[in-house]
C-alpha positions in Angstrom: 83.0 122.5 116.2 85.6 122.7 119.0 88.9 124.5 118.9 92.1 122.5 119.6 95.6 123.8 120.4 98.3 121.1 120.3 101.6 122.1 121.9 104.6 120.1 121.1 108.0 120.6 122.8 109.6 117.4 121.6 111.3 116.9 118.2 113.2 114.4 116.3 114.8 113.0 119.5 111.3 111.7 120.6 109.5 110.3 117.5 106.8 108.7 119.5 105.5 111.9 121.0 106.1 114.2 118.1 104.3 111.8 115.8 101.4 111.3 118.1 100.8 114.9 118.5 100.6 115.5 114.7 98.3 112.4 114.5 96.0 113.8 117.1 96.0 117.2 115.5 95.1 115.5 112.2 92.3 113.5 113.7 90.8 116.6 115.2 91.1 118.4 111.8 89.5 115.4 110.1 86.7 115.5 112.4 85.9 119.1 111.5 87.4 120.9 114.5 89.5 124.1 114.4 93.2 123.1 115.0 96.3 125.0 115.7 99.7 123.6 116.4 102.3 125.4 118.5 105.9 124.2 118.4 108.3 125.1 121.3 111.8 123.9 122.4 112.9 121.1 120.3 109.5 120.9 118.7 110.3 123.6 116.3 112.6 121.2 114.3 109.5 119.4 113.2 108.5 122.5 111.0 111.8 122.5 109.3 111.2 121.5 105.8 112.5 117.9 105.1 113.0 116.9 108.9 109.8 115.1 109.2 110.6 112.9 106.1 112.2 110.1 108.2 110.6 110.4 111.5 108.6 107.2 112.5 107.3 106.0 115.8 108.0 102.4 116.7 104.4 101.4 115.6 105.4 102.4 112.1 103.3 105.6 112.0 105.1 108.3 110.0 105.1 112.0 111.0 105.5 113.2 107.5 102.1 112.0 106.3 100.4 113.8 109.3 102.4 116.9 108.8 101.7 116.9 105.1 97.9 116.6 105.7 98.0 119.6 108.2 100.1 121.7 105.8 97.6 120.9 102.9 94.6 121.9 105.0 96.4 125.1 106.0 96.4 124.3 109.7 98.4 127.1 111.5 101.7 125.7 112.7 103.1 128.4 115.1 106.7 128.3 115.8 108.4 129.9 118.9 110.7 132.6 117.6 113.2 132.5 120.4 113.3 128.6 120.2 113.8 128.8 116.4 116.5 131.5 116.8 118.4 129.4 119.2 118.5 126.6 116.6 119.5 129.0 113.8 116.1 128.6 112.0 114.2 131.3 110.2 111.0 131.7 108.3 112.6 130.3 105.0 113.4 127.2 106.8 110.0 126.0 107.7 107.0 124.3 105.9 104.6 126.5 104.2 102.0 126.8 107.0 104.5 127.4 109.7 
């Protein structure tokens, strides 16, 4: 088993990169690896409850399904505190594993 850290600095403004990051994190977890996701800059918005509901890449992949899987599997989703504060987000705003 390997350890993976996925760092995402893109958010709702870049559905391709944000969706792919969560897709790769899910694939690693499904393959039995230890996975952590770290959200910085605009990426912190992905952890806000309800934000992922309408994010889809042009290929049709939806971010919500991948994020829901990671939350269900209790994958740690770390959120940069200064980045969240700058966007007026606090712990009560995030999905349960963030």
